[in-house]
C-alpha positions as CSV (number, residue, x, y, z in Angstrom):
1,X,-8.3,17.8,11.0
2,X,-9.6,15.3,13.6
3,X,-12.7,17.3,14.4
4,X,-15.5,14.9,13.3
5,X,-16.2,11.3,12.6
6,X,-16.8,10.0,9.1
7,X,-19.8,8.3,8.0
8,X,-19.4,4.5,7.7
9,X,-16.7,3.8,5.1
10,X,-15.8,0.7,3.2
11,X,-12.0,0.8,4.0
12,X,-10.0,2.4,6.8
13,X,-6.5,3.1,5.4
14,X,-4.1,3.4,8.3
15,X,-0.4,4.4,8.0
16,X,1.9,6.5,5.8
17,X,0.9,9.9,4.4
18,X,3.6,11.5,2.3
19,X,4.2,14.4,-0.1
20,X,6.2,12.8,-2.9
21,X,8.6,14.8,-5.1
22,X,8.8,12.5,-8.2
23,X,11.3,13.0,-11.0
24,X,10.7,11.7,-14.5
25,X,13.4,9.2,-15.5
26,X,17.0,10.4,-15.9
27,X,19.7,8.7,-17.9
28,X,22.0,8.0,-14.9
29,X,22.7,9.1,-11.4
30,X,25.2,12.0,-11.6
31,X,28.6,11.8,-10.0
32,X,29.4,13.8,-6.9
33,X,28.9,17.5,-7.7
34,X,27.2,16.7,-11.0
35,X,23.9,17.6,-12.5
36,X,21.3,15.4,-14.2
37,X,18.4,16.9,-16.1
38,X,14.9,15.4,-16.1
39,X,11.9,16.3,-18.3
40,X,9.8,17.3,-15.3
41,X,9.2,16.9,-11.6
42,X,5.9,16.6,-9.9
43,X,4.6,17.1,-6.3
44,X,2.1,14.3,-5.7
45,X,0.3,12.4,-2.9
46,X,2.4,9.5,-1.6
47,X,2.5,7.0,1.3
48,X,0.8,3.7,1.4
49,X,-2.4,4.7,3.2
50,X,-2.9,7.9,1.1
51,X,-2.2,6.1,-2.2
52,X,-4.5,3.2,-1.5
53,X,-7.3,5.6,-0.3
54,X,-7.1,7.6,-3.5
55,X,-7.0,4.5,-5.7
56,X,-10.0,3.1,-3.9
57,X,-12.1,6.3,-4.3
58,X,-11.3,6.2,-8.1
59,X,-12.9,2.7,-8.0
60,X,-16.0,4.0,-6.3
61,X,-15.0,2.7,-2.8
62,X,-15.5,5.0,0.2
63,X,-12.2,5.3,2.0
64,X,-10.9,7.1,5.1
65,X,-7.3,7.8,5.9
66,X,-5.9,7.5,9.5
67,X,-2.5,9.1,9.8
68,X,-0.5,12.2,10.7
69,X,0.8,15.3,8.8
70,X,2.6,18.4,9.9
71,X,1.2,21.9,10.3
72,X,2.9,23.1,7.2
73,X,2.4,23.8,3.5
74,X,3.0,20.2,2.5
75,X,0.5,18.9,5.1
76,X,-2.1,21.3,3.8
77,X,-1.4,20.2,0.2
78,X,-1.7,16.5,1.0
79,X,-5.0,17.0,2.9
80,X,-6.4,19.2,0.1
81,X,-5.5,16.7,-2.6
82,X,-6.9,13.8,-0.6
83,X,-10.2,15.6,0.0
84,X,-10.5,16.7,-3.6
85,X,-10.1,13.0,-4.6
86,X,-13.0,12.1,-2.4
87,X,-11.1,10.6,0.6
88,X,-12.4,11.2,4.1
89,X,-9.7,13.1,6.0
90,X,-11.5,13.6,9.3
91,X,-9.1,11.1,11.0
92,X,-5.9,12.8,9.9
93,X,-4.1,14.3,12.9
94,X,-2.1,17.5,12.4
95,X,1.1,17.6,14.4
96,X,2.4,20.9,15.7
97,X,5.8,19.3,16.4
98,X,6.9,17.5,13.3
99,X,7.0,18.2,9.5
100,X,4.9,16.4,7.0
101,X,6.6,13.3,5.7
102,X,8.3,13.7,2.3
103,X,10.0,11.4,-0.2
104,X,12.3,12.3,-3.1
105,X,11.6,9.7,-5.8
106,X,14.5,9.4,-8.3
107,X,13.7,7.4,-11.4
108,X,16.6,6.1,-13.6
109,X,16.1,4.6,-17.0
110,X,16.4,0.8,-16.8
111,X,16.8,0.8,-13.0
112,X,14.7,0.6,-10.0
113,X,13.7,3.8,-8.2
114,X,15.7,5.5,-5.5
115,X,14.0,7.0,-2.4
116,X,15.2,9.7,0.0
117,X,12.6,9.8,2.8
118,X,11.8,11.8,5.8
119,X,9.5,9.9,8.3
120,X,8.2,13.2,9.8
121,X,4.8,13.2,11.3
122,X,4.1,9.6,10.3
123,X,6.3,8.7,13.3
124,X,3.7,10.0,15.7
125,X,0.9,7.5,14.6
126,X,0.4,4.7,17.1
127,X,-2.7,3.0,15.8
128,X,-4.5,3.5,19.1
129,X,-6.2,6.7,17.8
130,X,-8.9,4.9,15.9
131,X,-12.4,5.1,17.4
132,X,-13.7,1.5,17.8
133,X,-17.1,2.6,16.6
134,X,-15.6,3.8,13.3
135,X,-13.7,0.5,13.0
136,X,-16.7,-1.7,13.4
137,X,-18.7,0.2,10.8
138,X,-16.0,-0.4,8.2
139,X,-15.7,-3.5,5.9
140,X,-11.9,-3.7,5.6
141,X,-9.0,-2.2,7.6
142,X,-5.8,-1.8,5.7
143,X,-2.5,-0.9,7.5
144,X,0.1,0.2,5.0
145,X,3.8,0.9,5.5
146,X,3.9,-1.2,8.7
147,X,7.5,-1.5,9.9
148,X,8.7,2.0,9.1
149,X,7.2,3.7,12.1
150,X,8.2,2.1,15.5
151,X,5.3,3.8,17.2
152,X,2.8,1.9,15.1
153,X,4.0,-1.2,17.0
154,X,3.2,-4.8,16.4
155,X,1.3,-5.0,19.7
156,X,-0.8,-1.9,18.7
157,X,-1.7,-3.2,15.2
158,X,-2.4,-6.7,16.6
159,X,-4.9,-5.2,19.1
160,X,-6.4,-3.2,16.3
161,X,-6.7,-6.2,14.0
162,X,-8.1,-8.4,16.8
163,X,-10.9,-5.8,17.4
164,X,-11.5,-5.7,13.6
165,X,-11.9,-9.4,13.4
166,X,-14.3,-9.4,16.3
167,X,-16.4,-6.9,14.4
168,X,-16.3,-9.0,11.2
169,X,-14.0,-6.5,9.5
170,X,-11.3,-7.9,7.2
171,X,-7.7,-7.2,8.0
172,X,-5.1,-6.4,5.3
173,X,-1.4,-5.7,6.1
174,X,1.4,-4.3,3.9
175,X,4.9,-3.5,5.0
176,X,7.8,-1.2,4.4
177,X,11.2,-2.2,5.8
178,X,12.5,0.3,8.3
179,X,14.8,-1.5,10.6
180,X,15.5,-4.9,9.1
181,X,16.6,-6.2,12.5
182,X,13.3,-5.5,14.3
183,X,10.7,-6.1,11.5
184,X,10.4,-9.8,12.3
185,X,9.6,-9.1,15.9
186,X,7.1,-6.4,14.9
187,X,5.3,-8.8,12.7
188,X,5.1,-11.7,15.1
189,X,2.0,-10.6,17.0
190,X,0.2,-9.2,13.9
191,X,0.3,-12.1,11.4
192,X,-2.0,-14.4,13.4
193,X,-4.7,-11.7,13.1
194,X,-4.0,-10.8,9.5
195,X,-6.4,-12.0,6.8
196,X,-4.3,-10.9,3.9
197,X,-0.6,-10.1,4.0
198,X,0.9,-8.4,1.0
199,X,4.7,-8.1,1.0
200,X,6.9,-7.9,-2.1
201,X,9.6,-10.5,-2.5
202,X,12.4,-8.1,-1.6
203,X,10.7,-7.2,1.7
204,X,9.9,-10.9,2.3
205,X,13.6,-11.8,1.7
206,X,14.7,-9.3,4.4
207,X,12.1,-10.6,6.9
208,X,12.5,-14.3,6.3
209,X,16.1,-14.6,5.0
210,X,14.7,-16.7,2.1
211,X,14.9,-15.8,-1.6
212,X,12.2,-18.1,-3.0
213,X,8.8,-16.4,-3.0
214,X,7.1,-19.7,-2.5
215,X,9.1,-20.4,0.6
216,X,8.5,-16.9,1.8
217,X,4.7,-17.2,1.4
218,X,4.8,-20.6,3.1
219,X,6.8,-19.1,6.0
220,X,4.3,-16.3,6.5
221,X,1.4,-18.7,6.6
222,X,3.2,-20.8,9.2
223,X,3.6,-17.6,11.3
224,X,-0.2,-17.2,11.2
225,X,-1.2,-15.1,8.2
226,X,-4.4,-16.6,6.6
227,X,-3.6,-15.6,3.0
228,X,-0.3,-14.4,1.7
229,X,0.3,-12.7,-1.6
230,X,4.0,-12.1,-2.4
231,X,4.4,-9.6,-5.3
232,X,7.5,-10.2,-7.5
233,X,7.7,-7.3,-9.8
234,X,7.8,-8.3,-13.4
235,X,7.4,-12.0,-12.4
236,X,3.9,-11.4,-11.1
237,X,2.8,-12.7,-7.7
238,X,2.4,-15.9,-5.8
239,X,-0.9,-16.4,-3.9
240,X,-1.2,-18.8,-0.9
241,X,-4.7,-19.1,0.5
242,X,-5.7,-21.8,3.1
243,X,-6.9,-24.0,0.2
244,X,-5.1,-22.8,-3.0
245,X,-1.7,-21.9,-4.3
246,X,-1.2,-20.2,-7.7
247,X,1.2,-18.0,-9.6
248,X,-0.4,-14.9,-11.2
249,X,1.6,-13.2,-14.0
250,X,1.6,-9.4,-14.7
251,X,-0.3,-7.5,-17.4
252,X,2.4,-6.2,-19.8
253,X,2.4,-2.4,-20.1
254,X,5.0,0.2,-20.8
255,X,6.4,1.2,-17.4
256,X,7.2,4.9,-16.8
257,X,7.3,5.0,-13.0
258,X,6.9,2.2,-10.6
259,X,6.0,4.5,-7.7
260,X,2.7,3.3,-6.1
261,X,2.4,0.1,-8.0
262,X,2.2,-2.0,-4.9
263,X,-0.4,0.3,-3.4
264,X,-2.5,0.2,-6.6
265,X,-2.2,-3.7,-6.4
266,X,-3.6,-3.5,-2.8
267,X,-6.5,-1.2,-3.9
268,X,-7.5,-3.5,-6.7
269,X,-7.4,-6.5,-4.4
270,X,-9.7,-4.9,-1.9
271,X,-12.0,-3.6,-4.6
272,X,-12.5,-7.1,-5.8
273,X,-13.2,-8.3,-2.2
274,X,-15.8,-5.6,-1.7
275,X,-17.7,-6.4,-4.9
276,X,-17.8,-10.1,-4.0
277,X,-15.3,-11.7,-6.3
278,X,-13.4,-14.8,-5.4
279,X,-9.8,-14.2,-4.4
280,X,-8.1,-15.2,-7.6
281,X,-10.3,-12.8,-9.6
282,X,-9.5,-10.2,-6.9
283,X,-5.8,-10.8,-7.7
284,X,-6.4,-10.2,-11.4
285,X,-8.0,-6.8,-10.5
286,X,-5.0,-6.1,-8.3
287,X,-2.6,-6.9,-11.1
288,X,-4.5,-4.7,-13.5
289,X,-4.5,-1.8,-11.0
290,X,-0.8,-2.2,-10.5
291,X,-0.2,-2.1,-14.3
292,X,-2.3,1.0,-14.7
293,X,-0.3,2.8,-12.0
294,X,3.1,2.3,-13.6
295,X,2.1,3.8,-16.9
296,X,2.4,7.4,-15.6
297,X,4.7,9.4,-13.2
298,X,3.3,9.5,-9.7
299,X,1.7,7.1,-7.3
300,X,-1.9,7.6,-8.2
301,X,-1.8,9.6,-11.4
302,X,-2.6,6.8,-13.9
303,X,-4.6,4.4,-11.9
304,X,-7.9,3.0,-13.4
305,X,-11.4,4.0,-12.4
306,X,-13.9,1.1,-12.0
307,X,-15.1,1.1,-15.6
308,X,-11.5,1.2,-17.0
309,X,-10.5,-1.6,-14.7
310,X,-13.4,-3.8,-15.7
311,X,-12.8,-3.1,-19.4
312,X,-9.1,-3.8,-19.1
313,X,-9.5,-7.1,-17.3
314,X,-12.2,-8.2,-19.7
315,X,-10.0,-7.6,-22.7
316,X,-6.7,-9.0,-21.3
317,X,-6.1,-12.6,-20.4
318,X,-3.9,-13.9,-17.5
319,X,-2.9,-17.6,-17.5
320,X,-2.7,-18.7,-13.9
321,X,-0.3,-21.5,-12.9
322,X,-1.3,-23.8,-10.1
323,X,1.5,-24.4,-7.5
324,X,1.9,-28.0,-6.4
325,X,3.2,-29.1,-3.0
């Protein structure tokens, strides 16, 4: 794929590209040798970078994906689906050595999802492949799934983010826990050049050893991140900026599949930033995009377009709670 440079895009989405096999919710995980029936399974785009890019294009934001796929049927499927969604794929590298990354997503009624994952070609992405000219003509660089791929090292991402900041490009970081022992060391050089850090509270607990999302956010700011937003599932999110601390609740919707909810949250946040909203209003957009995602099976299937997002936020109220101390 990597044959031409894209036109200037709003957001460079760097990181995981995955072919997801998603099962509609089953009653329970079967015993060894047993069988569970589901209403349907779907092959969909997955991976943080791919999901965020698709959601952004739905919102009218130009997005380019930087990542790796295999030279196989799933790699071709993912690239075709991304291109048909309007995502620039010119920076996707096709590996002749490794298969496209895949995830089996098992949804169980009343429980959180289970994932069976193959890192695949994602493990070849280093973050050094990005043309500095492409970077400086972007408005935001988003690195998603940081921590799962050792080759996309803390030093490489820190260098990338430092170059972005020098060019006036905002830096946004999301994580996926690979090795819980090494993730803290990977983050150490990156957080001081991160404008917005977006862990969920479970990930933050692994990284910090702390269970309280307020203490988690405080710790990440102490380690250098400018703004930290810790998402807490049904409990909403906590937002720590340099000047403000608030709790933001969720929009109540009927959840079908949580896959991609965090990625949709990130896309809504960046959309708000790009249209010039203040950060708290950006977080409302983020919460609305996350809510739209979980209403349908698949990581990007049910996410709002720009008009749907604006109408939803205008017709639903979130009561924010300032955090003291």
